[in-house]
Wavefront OBJ file of the C-alpha trace (Angstrom):
o trace
v 0.000 0.000 0.000
v 1.152 3.538 -0.699
v 0.019 7.115 -0.295
v -1.155 9.304 -3.180
v -0.925 13.009 -2.352
v -3.250 15.489 -4.022
v -1.990 19.039 -3.723
v -3.970 22.272 -3.853
v -4.131 22.947 -7.601
v -2.925 26.079 -9.326
v -6.178 27.724 -10.455
v -4.266 30.182 -12.627
v -4.182 33.973 -13.010
v -1.362 34.306 -10.493
v -3.413 33.134 -7.512
v -1.158 32.032 -4.652
v -3.753 30.813 -2.152
v -7.200 29.237 -2.275
v -9.924 28.842 0.331
v -11.073 25.330 1.204
v -14.865 25.655 1.253
v -16.212 22.139 1.814
v -15.134 18.543 2.139
v -17.211 15.837 0.458
v -15.234 13.054 2.154
v -13.778 12.289 5.567
v -10.897 10.196 6.878
v -11.622 6.526 6.284
v -13.933 7.030 3.307
v -13.396 4.947 0.181
v -13.042 7.094 -2.946
v -13.132 6.291 -6.612
v -11.600 7.978 -9.625
v -13.345 11.228 -10.604
v -15.239 11.334 -7.290
v -15.513 14.914 -5.976
v -13.344 15.314 -2.890
v -13.650 19.000 -1.999
v -14.839 22.424 -3.118
v -12.316 25.262 -3.186
v -12.859 28.919 -3.952
v -10.786 31.638 -5.498
v -12.210 35.136 -5.749
v -15.879 34.219 -6.343
v -15.502 31.071 -8.420
v -16.025 27.704 -6.699
v -14.132 24.766 -8.174
v -14.626 21.054 -7.490
v -11.544 18.907 -6.902
v -11.947 15.323 -8.203
v -9.945 12.284 -7.199
v -7.522 10.940 -9.835
v -7.249 7.560 -8.065
v -9.134 4.835 -6.206
v -8.335 4.393 -2.531
v -9.117 5.330 1.066
v -8.819 8.787 2.594
v -5.872 8.795 4.996
v -5.571 12.501 5.828
v -7.350 15.776 5.147
v -4.969 18.693 4.752
v -7.217 21.333 6.273
v -10.657 22.286 7.546
v -13.476 24.122 5.813
v -12.743 27.832 5.874
v -8.962 27.467 5.826
v -7.004 29.442 3.241
v -4.339 27.155 1.795
v -1.354 27.907 -0.389
v -1.287 26.587 -3.924
v 0.806 23.412 -3.884
v 0.029 22.557 -0.248
v -1.066 18.984 0.548
v -4.849 18.935 0.152
v -5.548 15.256 0.849
v -3.689 11.979 1.257
v -5.261 8.821 -0.196
v -4.094 5.313 0.614
v -3.829 3.393 -2.666
v -2.690 0.039 -4.003
v 0.918 0.189 -5.092
v 3.625 2.710 -4.282
v 1.632 5.958 -4.538
v 3.382 9.261 -5.212
v 4.456 10.224 -1.690
v 8.236 10.298 -1.502
v 9.590 9.516 1.995
v 11.666 12.279 3.488
v 15.337 11.554 4.096
v 15.989 10.504 7.649
v 12.331 9.839 8.356
v 11.670 6.520 10.076
v 8.235 6.048 8.475
v 5.621 8.064 6.638
v 3.403 7.890 9.735
v 4.799 11.239 10.886
v 3.467 12.856 7.720
v 0.161 11.054 7.215
v -2.417 10.383 9.905
v -3.506 6.702 9.740
v -7.142 6.024 9.071
v -7.756 4.227 12.343
v -5.953 6.476 14.831
v -4.013 9.741 14.954
v -0.229 9.463 14.715
v 1.803 10.401 17.846
v 3.830 13.574 17.586
v 7.169 13.846 19.473
v 6.856 17.540 20.301
v 4.375 20.351 19.680
v 6.763 22.279 17.447
v 7.017 19.296 15.065
v 3.279 19.189 14.374
v 2.589 20.400 10.822
v -0.321 22.875 10.835
v -3.415 21.206 9.424
v -5.889 24.022 9.797
v -5.903 27.768 10.243
v -4.622 29.047 13.631
v -7.088 28.697 16.467
v -7.357 32.468 16.699
v -8.917 32.502 13.229
v -11.646 30.048 14.246
v -14.649 31.516 16.058
v -14.655 30.713 19.739
v -17.527 28.535 20.941
v -19.474 29.647 23.986
v -19.542 27.120 26.851
v -22.871 25.374 27.232
v -25.231 26.398 29.990
v -24.440 24.761 33.297
v -20.827 24.057 32.367
v -19.313 25.991 35.343
v -21.292 23.810 37.763
v -20.142 20.675 35.998
v -16.498 21.504 36.696
v -16.978 20.327 40.247
v -17.232 16.681 39.102
v -13.957 15.019 39.901
v -14.435 12.340 37.256
v -14.279 14.832 34.375
v -10.931 16.174 33.178
v -10.272 19.763 34.212
v -10.743 22.515 31.664
v -7.378 23.809 30.532
v -6.385 27.258 29.359
v -3.346 27.316 27.125
v -1.011 30.248 26.818
v -1.718 32.798 24.113
v -0.384 31.535 20.809
v 0.047 27.946 22.023
v -1.469 25.580 19.464
v -3.387 22.561 20.761
v -2.311 19.266 19.197
v -4.998 17.306 17.331
v -5.397 15.317 14.136
v -7.249 16.838 11.165
v -10.196 14.528 11.823
v -10.468 15.686 15.451
v -10.165 19.331 14.396
v -12.928 18.877 11.833
v -15.167 17.191 14.398
v -14.490 19.945 16.949
v -15.323 22.585 14.334
v -18.620 20.854 13.522
v -19.455 20.605 17.230
v -18.568 24.234 17.920
v -15.859 23.272 20.422
v -12.779 25.469 20.922
v -9.798 23.132 21.154
v -7.861 25.773 23.077
v -9.756 24.774 26.225
v -9.881 20.986 25.765
v -7.575 18.772 27.820
v -5.515 16.383 25.693
v -4.853 12.908 27.104
v -2.835 11.615 24.153
v 0.941 11.655 23.621
v 2.462 15.136 24.105
v -0.967 16.405 25.155
v -2.619 15.494 21.853
v -6.427 15.884 21.890
v -8.330 12.693 21.094
v -11.959 11.969 20.242
v -12.518 10.797 23.812
v -11.290 14.180 25.092
v -13.887 15.930 22.926
v -16.600 13.632 24.246
v -15.583 14.344 27.837
v -15.503 18.094 27.250
v -18.961 18.091 25.659
v -20.357 15.855 28.432
v -19.186 18.336 31.067
v -20.660 21.233 29.139
v -24.109 19.664 28.732
v -24.611 18.831 32.421
v -27.277 21.094 33.834
v -28.304 22.361 30.398
v -31.989 21.900 31.232
v -31.885 24.316 34.137
v -34.872 26.591 34.524
v -34.363 30.234 33.669
v -35.929 33.121 35.649
v -39.667 33.300 35.115
v -40.155 29.544 34.935
v -39.012 29.128 31.318
v -36.659 26.308 30.456
v -33.320 27.654 29.284
v -32.677 26.840 25.630
v -29.385 27.151 23.780
v -30.101 29.992 21.372
v -26.544 31.145 20.742
v -24.279 29.665 18.127
v -21.051 30.758 16.503
v -21.087 30.460 12.719
v -17.820 30.809 10.797
v -17.775 32.900 7.632
v -16.417 30.604 4.953
v -16.581 30.295 1.202
v -18.689 32.834 -0.640
v -19.934 34.440 2.586
v -16.345 35.284 3.552
v -15.618 36.706 0.081
v -18.734 38.887 0.272
v -17.739 40.139 3.724
v -14.243 41.012 2.538
v -15.497 42.746 -0.608
v -18.132 44.779 1.235
v -15.621 45.822 3.875
v -13.154 46.833 1.182
v -15.813 48.820 -0.694
v -16.959 50.718 2.391
v -13.404 51.294 3.590
v -12.158 52.669 0.300
v -15.198 54.402 -1.213
v -16.907 57.483 0.261
v -20.460 56.612 -0.728
v -23.309 59.011 -1.234
v -26.793 57.956 -2.269
v -29.441 59.648 -4.384
v -33.086 58.502 -4.424
v -35.688 59.456 -7.016
v -39.230 58.218 -7.607
v -40.241 57.299 -11.132
v -43.680 56.926 -12.659
v -43.467 53.593 -14.481
v -47.139 53.346 -15.430
v -46.432 53.742 -19.153
v -43.374 51.502 -18.939
v -45.423 48.721 -17.336
v -48.143 49.095 -19.965
v -45.534 48.768 -22.704
v -43.949 45.740 -21.039
v -47.322 43.962 -20.674
v -48.192 44.741 -24.289
v -44.861 43.403 -25.557
v -45.220 40.221 -23.527
v -48.712 39.655 -24.862
v -47.546 40.061 -28.444
v -44.104 38.431 -28.406
v -43.787 36.671 -25.037
v -44.406 33.158 -26.390
v -41.905 33.552 -29.203
v -39.154 35.596 -27.551
v -39.694 35.088 -23.824
v -41.193 37.236 -21.087
v -39.732 40.631 -20.266
v -39.246 41.914 -16.723
v -38.431 45.486 -15.754
v -34.668 44.775 -15.651
v -34.065 44.638 -19.442
v -35.941 47.933 -19.849
v -33.905 49.495 -17.056
v -30.714 48.139 -18.638
v -31.706 49.788 -21.898
v -32.373 53.107 -20.134
v -29.002 52.843 -18.396
v -27.158 52.214 -21.670
v -28.827 55.220 -23.337
v -28.173 57.524 -20.345
v -24.511 56.492 -20.227
v -23.996 58.030 -23.662
v -24.475 61.407 -22.000
v -22.712 60.488 -18.729
v -19.781 58.194 -19.644
v -18.057 58.986 -16.335
v -20.533 56.668 -14.600
v -19.423 53.672 -16.680
v -15.990 53.564 -15.109
v -13.646 51.913 -12.641
v -11.421 53.844 -10.235
v -7.952 52.514 -9.437
v -7.413 54.434 -6.222
v -3.949 52.916 -5.700
v -2.680 54.237 -9.040
v -4.891 57.340 -8.906
v -6.666 57.157 -12.263
v -10.177 56.502 -13.573
v -10.814 54.317 -16.602
v -13.986 55.118 -18.558
v -15.339 52.364 -20.793
v -17.132 52.567 -24.099
v -18.589 49.080 -23.729
v -21.178 48.612 -20.989
v -20.420 45.429 -19.065
v -23.447 45.471 -16.809
v -23.236 43.796 -13.427
v -26.532 42.330 -12.220
v -26.635 41.433 -8.520
v -28.080 37.933 -8.062
v -29.138 36.396 -4.764
v -28.080 32.760 -4.342
v -28.338 30.288 -1.464
v -24.699 31.002 -0.637
v -24.922 34.799 -0.866
v -24.982 37.680 -3.303
v -23.132 37.330 -6.596
v -22.703 39.931 -9.335
v -23.072 38.308 -12.746
v -21.776 40.302 -15.706
v -23.754 40.839 -18.908
v -21.123 41.884 -21.406
v -21.795 44.465 -24.096
v -25.234 45.470 -22.874
v -25.065 48.370 -25.338
v -25.204 45.908 -28.257
v -28.202 43.880 -27.061
v -31.925 44.285 -27.652
v -34.495 43.792 -24.888
v -34.951 40.057 -25.424
v -31.245 39.406 -25.679
v -30.793 41.268 -22.368
v -33.615 39.283 -20.747
v -32.232 35.963 -21.958
v -28.695 36.757 -20.820
v -29.833 38.016 -17.401
v -31.820 34.798 -16.939
v -28.936 32.599 -18.072
v -26.440 34.310 -15.785
v -28.828 34.165 -12.819
v -29.339 30.420 -13.312
v -25.588 29.843 -13.587
v -24.963 31.822 -10.394
v -27.686 30.052 -8.399
v -26.534 26.586 -9.479
v -22.859 27.350 -8.842
v -21.926 26.966 -12.505
v -20.956 30.578 -13.224
v -17.408 30.940 -14.494
v -14.845 33.432 -13.262
v -15.314 35.478 -16.456
v -19.072 35.642 -15.825
v -18.494 37.015 -12.328
v -15.869 39.680 -13.020
v -15.187 42.710 -15.183
v -18.390 44.720 -14.705
v -18.253 48.483 -15.274
v -21.536 49.495 -13.589
v -24.030 47.446 -11.582
v -27.794 47.159 -11.123
v -29.155 45.646 -7.909
v -32.788 44.803 -7.265
v -34.694 43.135 -4.437
v -37.752 42.666 -6.626
v -41.019 42.689 -4.707
v -39.037 43.043 -1.446
v -37.340 46.187 -2.713
v -38.846 48.461 -0.078
v -39.101 52.209 -0.485
v -35.436 53.214 -0.161
v -32.157 51.301 -0.062
v -28.534 52.437 0.113
v -26.665 49.931 -2.089
v -22.932 49.382 -1.663
v -20.850 50.121 -4.758
v -19.263 47.100 -6.406
v -15.608 48.124 -5.981
v -13.770 49.332 -8.072
v -16.792 50.694 -9.979
v -18.023 54.212 -9.240
v -21.815 53.813 -9.423
v -24.574 51.331 -8.629
v -28.276 51.635 -9.485
v -30.701 50.154 -6.942
v -34.237 49.208 -7.956
v -37.046 49.351 -5.388
v -40.436 47.701 -5.718
v -43.210 48.959 -7.990
v -46.310 50.013 -6.053
v -49.498 51.910 -6.833
v -49.498 55.296 -5.120
v -51.739 58.377 -5.197
v -50.071 61.063 -7.321
v -51.142 64.613 -8.170
v -51.446 65.170 -11.949
v -52.805 68.436 -13.408
v -54.334 69.401 -10.083
v -56.093 66.066 -9.639
v -55.334 62.948 -7.621
v -54.663 59.817 -9.696
v -53.316 56.327 -8.994
v -50.026 55.606 -10.735
v -47.465 52.822 -10.635
v -44.408 54.263 -8.953
v -40.908 52.913 -8.418
v -37.964 54.416 -6.577
v -34.383 54.245 -7.800
v -31.891 54.244 -4.937
v -28.424 54.787 -6.383
v -24.982 55.176 -4.795
v -21.921 56.924 -6.200
v -18.228 57.301 -5.427
v -17.920 60.889 -4.225
v -14.200 60.986 -5.033
v -14.902 60.996 -8.761
v -18.666 61.690 -9.062
v -20.145 65.025 -7.980
v -23.646 65.172 -6.539
v -24.935 67.325 -9.400
v -23.736 64.868 -12.037
v -25.208 61.927 -10.144
v -28.577 63.708 -9.940
v -28.488 64.583 -13.640
v -27.670 60.973 -14.509
v -30.585 59.585 -12.495
v -32.913 62.239 -13.948
v -31.864 61.135 -17.444
v -32.797 57.559 -16.576
v -36.081 58.789 -15.134
v -36.960 60.700 -18.306
v -36.374 57.593 -20.420
v -38.435 55.299 -18.196
v -41.350 57.724 -17.877
v -41.473 58.132 -21.664
v -40.447 54.627 -22.793
v -40.726 55.413 -26.493
v -37.481 57.407 -26.054
v -35.669 54.163 -25.259
v -35.810 53.265 -28.938
v -35.021 56.636 -30.503
v -31.473 56.753 -31.804
l 1 2 3 4 5 6 7 8 9 10 11 12 13 14 15 16 17 18 19 20 21 22 23 24 25 26 27 28 29 30 31 32 33 34 35 36 37 38 39 40 41 42 43 44 45 46 47 48 49 50 51 52 53 54 55 56 57 58 59 60 61 62 63 64 65 66 67 68 69 70 71 72 73 74 75 76 77 78 79 80 81 82 83 84 85 86 87 88 89 90 91 92 93 94 95 96 97 98 99 100 101 102 103 104 105 106 107 108 109 110 111 112 113 114 115 116 117 118 119 120 121 122 123 124 125 126 127 128 129 130 131 132 133 134 135 136 137 138 139 140 141 142 143 144 145 146 147 148 149 150 151 152 153 154 155 156 157 158 159 160 161 162 163 164 165 166 167 168 169 170 171 172 173 174 175 176 177 178 179 180 181 182 183 184 185 186 187 188 189 190 191 192 193 194 195 196 197 198 199 200 201 202 203 204 205 206 207 208 209 210 211 212 213 214 215 216 217 218 219 220 221 222 223 224 225 226 227 228 229 230 231 232 233 234 235 236 237 238 239 240 241 242 243 244 245 246 247 248 249 250 251 252 253 254 255 256 257 258 259 260 261 262 263 264 265 266 267 268 269 270 271 272 273 274 275 276 277 278 279 280 281 282 283 284 285 286 287 288 289 290 291 292 293 294 295 296 297 298 299 300 301 302 303 304 305 306 307 308 309 310 311 312 313 314 315 316 317 318 319 320 321 322 323 324 325 326 327 328 329 330 331 332 333 334 335 336 337 338 339 340 341 342 343 344 345 346 347 348 349 350 351 352 353 354 355 356 357 358 359 360 361 362 363 364 365 366 367 368 369 370 371 372 373 374 375 376 377 378 379 380 381 382 383 384 385 386 387 388 389 390 391 392 393 394 395 396 397 398 399 400 401 402 403 404 405 406 407 408 409 410 411 412 413 414 415 416 417 418 419 420 421 422 423 424 425 426 427 428 429 430 431 432 433 434 435 436 437 438 439 440 441
């Protein structure tokens, strides 16, 4: 028997590290060729890592949420034959490098343990269960330990993964194995102590229920958090809100769907708004731009690569409809639908999720009255669509019911002045309130 090592692949484009999002296998599992082992993420693209061999999982190189260097050991698989793991010179056996399937390998000293997951400080700390302080009085349970700051608890990848799933902070778990290594039995003992007294009655006669949990930000959620933080840190946002009478636009949309919907597909408001945006950008090209604030220059684009924010089960993605200026309404609708489906099913490519020059975001029927959208850095503008609702409006001295929709837009105040932002939104408003102008060249 030998060990086949699968390393973190080079995704390309100069990427030096990749986030491990999810494992599809665990230590001891039998795997077959082409079986998906793990999902990894770079930027916003998730990639599946298949197995090139048949065998049994001997070691996992990290835990979900860990950022690993390209070329690092991702997984070790025990295979028939020699495998591809070359023994290190002077090493007595490969057991020091690969954790056996049945039990964790002993480690001579803490400093010789190769890091398998991100430092404990990067993992969210789990709150002790209710009643745990009282349980410490039981002499039969191992005492809770507190390691020095920066001291790394010893544990196998399988134990670390199990602790992560259980919400247990290994920093406080006593290790009964060699050199203080934490074993599965130590986890069980720690959890048993923590759950004693968990059904205590809270003030007022209510039974205390565990309502707190610590959830790590991994995968797409982490990327979104980083991107939003970067956008708000770098960009001085200001927002501009305008209401738009879309009664005529809705009438046109319904009429077009009745006449051509079966042949060409149904139109939503988004393709019409995309068309209005493209036409307005001819007058305000500074909005269709990206600002490199490190180099200190703005790049204005002739082509409109329109970002369309799409909500998925994993979080918000911005799919990119390229060359919106060259598309008709049905081409826009079809492409928006295709990109949304690709994003929601996790099949969107890196090219389909990058390179936008201006973005539209919409919450549909949940759009509310006003929003303050965050600019998709490094762009300089984002157009937010609120819901369409019938409202009483004064027209020619009389009160009438009209279909109204607010646009809530944000701009980068470093390169966009308030007057220009207002003029841009008013240009969009004029086009949407008189939709025939959308088709006048």
